[in-house]
KOLVO-297170 format. One record per residue (C-alpha): x, y, z; residue number from 1; residue in three letters. Coordinates in steps of 0.25 Angstrom, whole numbers, plus 5000, padded with zeros to 4 digits. Layout:
% residues N
<pt c1="X" c2="Y" c3="Z" resi="NUM" resn="ala"/>
...
% end
This chain:
% residues 116
<pt c1="4983" c2="4805" c3="5106" resi="1" resn="met"/>
<pt c1="4971" c2="4796" c3="5107" resi="2" resn="ser"/>
<pt c1="4957" c2="4801" c3="5108" resi="3" resn="glu"/>
<pt c1="4952" c2="4812" c3="5116" resi="4" resn="val"/>
<pt c1="4938" c2="4814" c3="5120" resi="5" resn="thr"/>
<pt c1="4931" c2="4825" c3="5127" resi="6" resn="ile"/>
<pt c1="4917" c2="4825" c3="5132" resi="7" resn="tyr"/>
<pt c1="4914" c2="4839" c3="5129" resi="8" resn="his"/>
<pt c1="4902" c2="4850" c3="5130" resi="9" resn="asn"/>
<pt c1="4905" c2="4861" c3="5121" resi="10" resn="pro"/>
<pt c1="4896" c2="4870" c3="5130" resi="11" resn="asn"/>
<pt c1="4907" c2="4869" c3="5140" resi="12" resn="cys"/>
<pt c1="4920" c2="4878" c3="5141" resi="13" resn="gly"/>
<pt c1="4929" c2="4869" c3="5147" resi="14" resn="thr"/>
<pt c1="4924" c2="4857" c3="5138" resi="15" resn="ser"/>
<pt c1="4927" c2="4867" c3="5126" resi="16" resn="arg"/>
<pt c1="4941" c2="4871" c3="5131" resi="17" resn="ser"/>
<pt c1="4945" c2="4857" c3="5133" resi="18" resn="thr"/>
<pt c1="4941" c2="4853" c3="5119" resi="19" resn="leu"/>
<pt c1="4949" c2="4865" c3="5114" resi="20" resn="ala"/>
<pt c1="4961" c2="4861" c3="5122" resi="21" resn="leu"/>
<pt c1="4961" c2="4847" c3="5117" resi="22" resn="leu"/>
<pt c1="4960" c2="4852" c3="5103" resi="23" resn="arg"/>
<pt c1="4971" c2="4862" c3="5106" resi="24" resn="glu"/>
<pt c1="4980" c2="4850" c3="5110" resi="25" resn="lys"/>
<pt c1="4977" c2="4844" c3="5096" resi="26" resn="gly"/>
<pt c1="4966" c2="4834" c3="5100" resi="27" resn="leu"/>
<pt c1="4953" c2="4832" c3="5094" resi="28" resn="glu"/>
<pt c1="4945" c2="4825" c3="5104" resi="29" resn="pro"/>
<pt c1="4932" c2="4817" c3="5103" resi="30" resn="thr"/>
<pt c1="4922" c2="4827" c3="5108" resi="31" resn="val"/>
<pt c1="4910" c2="4821" c3="5114" resi="32" resn="ile"/>
<pt c1="4899" c2="4831" c3="5117" resi="33" resn="glu"/>
<pt c1="4894" c2="4823" c3="5129" resi="34" resn="tyr"/>
<pt c1="4881" c2="4832" c3="5132" resi="35" resn="val"/>
<pt c1="4876" c2="4828" c3="5119" resi="36" resn="lys"/>
<pt c1="4881" c2="4814" c3="5118" resi="37" resn="ser"/>
<pt c1="4878" c2="4810" c3="5132" resi="38" resn="gly"/>
<pt c1="4885" c2="4801" c3="5141" resi="39" resn="trp"/>
<pt c1="4884" c2="4786" c3="5143" resi="40" resn="thr"/>
<pt c1="4887" c2="4779" c3="5157" resi="41" resn="gln"/>
<pt c1="4899" c2="4772" c3="5151" resi="42" resn="ala"/>
<pt c1="4905" c2="4785" c3="5146" resi="43" resn="gln"/>
<pt c1="4904" c2="4792" c3="5160" resi="44" resn="leu"/>
<pt c1="4909" c2="4780" c3="5167" resi="45" resn="gln"/>
<pt c1="4920" c2="4779" c3="5158" resi="46" resn="asp"/>
<pt c1="4924" c2="4794" c3="5159" resi="47" resn="leu"/>
<pt c1="4923" c2="4793" c3="5174" resi="48" resn="leu"/>
<pt c1="4932" c2="4781" c3="5175" resi="49" resn="ala"/>
<pt c1="4942" c2="4788" c3="5165" resi="50" resn="arg"/>
<pt c1="4942" c2="4800" c3="5173" resi="51" resn="met"/>
<pt c1="4942" c2="4793" c3="5187" resi="52" resn="asp"/>
<pt c1="4931" c2="4802" c3="5192" resi="53" resn="val"/>
<pt c1="4916" c2="4800" c3="5197" resi="54" resn="arg"/>
<pt c1="4904" c2="4805" c3="5190" resi="55" resn="ala"/>
<pt c1="4903" c2="4816" c3="5199" resi="56" resn="arg"/>
<pt c1="4917" c2="4822" c3="5195" resi="57" resn="asp"/>
<pt c1="4911" c2="4825" c3="5180" resi="58" resn="ile"/>
<pt c1="4898" c2="4829" c3="5185" resi="59" resn="leu"/>
<pt c1="4894" c2="4843" c3="5179" resi="60" resn="arg"/>
<pt c1="4885" c2="4851" c3="5190" resi="61" resn="val"/>
<pt c1="4886" c2="4865" c3="5184" resi="62" resn="asn"/>
<pt c1="4876" c2="4868" c3="5173" resi="63" resn="gly"/>
<pt c1="4869" c2="4855" c3="5175" resi="64" resn="thr"/>
<pt c1="4858" c2="4849" c3="5183" resi="65" resn="asn"/>
<pt c1="4867" c2="4839" c3="5192" resi="66" resn="ala"/>
<pt c1="4863" c2="4845" c3="5204" resi="67" resn="asp"/>
<pt c1="4848" c2="4844" c3="5201" resi="68" resn="ala"/>
<pt c1="4851" c2="4830" c3="5197" resi="69" resn="leu"/>
<pt c1="4857" c2="4826" c3="5211" resi="70" resn="gly"/>
<pt c1="4870" c2="4823" c3="5204" resi="71" resn="leu"/>
<pt c1="4879" c2="4833" c3="5213" resi="72" resn="thr"/>
<pt c1="4873" c2="4825" c3="5226" resi="73" resn="asp"/>
<pt c1="4886" c2="4819" c3="5232" resi="74" resn="pro"/>
<pt c1="4879" c2="4805" c3="5232" resi="75" resn="gly"/>
<pt c1="4874" c2="4805" c3="5217" resi="76" resn="ala"/>
<pt c1="4881" c2="4792" c3="5212" resi="77" resn="ser"/>
<pt c1="4891" c2="4791" c3="5199" resi="78" resn="asp"/>
<pt c1="4880" c2="4783" c3="5193" resi="79" resn="glu"/>
<pt c1="4870" c2="4794" c3="5195" resi="80" resn="ala"/>
<pt c1="4879" c2="4805" c3="5190" resi="81" resn="leu"/>
<pt c1="4883" c2="4797" c3="5178" resi="82" resn="ile"/>
<pt c1="4868" c2="4794" c3="5174" resi="83" resn="ala"/>
<pt c1="4865" c2="4808" c3="5175" resi="84" resn="ala"/>
<pt c1="4877" c2="4812" c3="5167" resi="85" resn="met"/>
<pt c1="4871" c2="4802" c3="5156" resi="86" resn="met"/>
<pt c1="4858" c2="4809" c3="5156" resi="87" resn="val"/>
<pt c1="4864" c2="4824" c3="5157" resi="88" resn="glu"/>
<pt c1="4877" c2="4823" c3="5151" resi="89" resn="pro"/>
<pt c1="4880" c2="4838" c3="5155" resi="90" resn="ile"/>
<pt c1="4881" c2="4833" c3="5168" resi="91" resn="leu"/>
<pt c1="4896" c2="4828" c3="5164" resi="92" resn="val"/>
<pt c1="4906" c2="4839" c3="5167" resi="93" resn="asn"/>
<pt c1="4915" c2="4841" c3="5154" resi="94" resn="arg"/>
<pt c1="4924" c2="4840" c3="5147" resi="95" resn="pro"/>
<pt c1="4929" c2="4826" c3="5149" resi="96" resn="ile"/>
<pt c1="4941" c2="4823" c3="5140" resi="97" resn="val"/>
<pt c1="4946" c2="4808" c3="5138" resi="98" resn="val"/>
<pt c1="4959" c2="4805" c3="5132" resi="99" resn="thr"/>
<pt c1="4969" c2="4793" c3="5133" resi="100" resn="ala"/>
<pt c1="4974" c2="4799" c3="5146" resi="101" resn="lys"/>
<pt c1="4961" c2="4799" c3="5153" resi="102" resn="gly"/>
<pt c1="4949" c2="4807" c3="5155" resi="103" resn="ala"/>
<pt c1="4945" c2="4820" c3="5163" resi="104" resn="ala"/>
<pt c1="4935" c2="4831" c3="5165" resi="105" resn="leu"/>
<pt c1="4944" c2="4843" c3="5159" resi="106" resn="cys"/>
<pt c1="4939" c2="4854" c3="5168" resi="107" resn="arg"/>
<pt c1="4947" c2="4862" c3="5166" resi="108" resn="pro"/>
<pt c1="4950" c2="4860" c3="5151" resi="109" resn="ala"/>
<pt c1="4965" c2="4859" c3="5154" resi="110" resn="glu"/>
<pt c1="4963" c2="4845" c3="5160" resi="111" resn="leu"/>
<pt c1="4962" c2="4839" c3="5147" resi="112" resn="val"/>
<pt c1="4977" c2="4842" c3="5145" resi="113" resn="leu"/>
<pt c1="4979" c2="4830" c3="5155" resi="114" resn="gly"/>
<pt c1="4972" c2="4821" c3="5145" resi="115" resn="leu"/>
<pt c1="4979" c2="4824" c3="5132" resi="116" resn="ile"/>
% end
């Protein structure tokens, strides 16, 4: 199979489960700890296009300051959300997995099976 990439947060149980599931299936993905590496606008826009979702669909609210930043306001634009995600990478929900079959936010972890 072609390359598999997981945008991973090792502090997240779902992210750890997804990575373990990939490895159980004999895959060794490229692991990007996005909280450490951060995001670029191009990366986020590419992932959103691959997943066919809007920035709001991958916004992490629990355990973040998304509310305080006004990002949960229905009027907050994709541009504002992406800008905030670049400043505070934890605002992106995880894990996101990319394969030749597509990309998805894998919550629950079993969603990754549709990508491999």
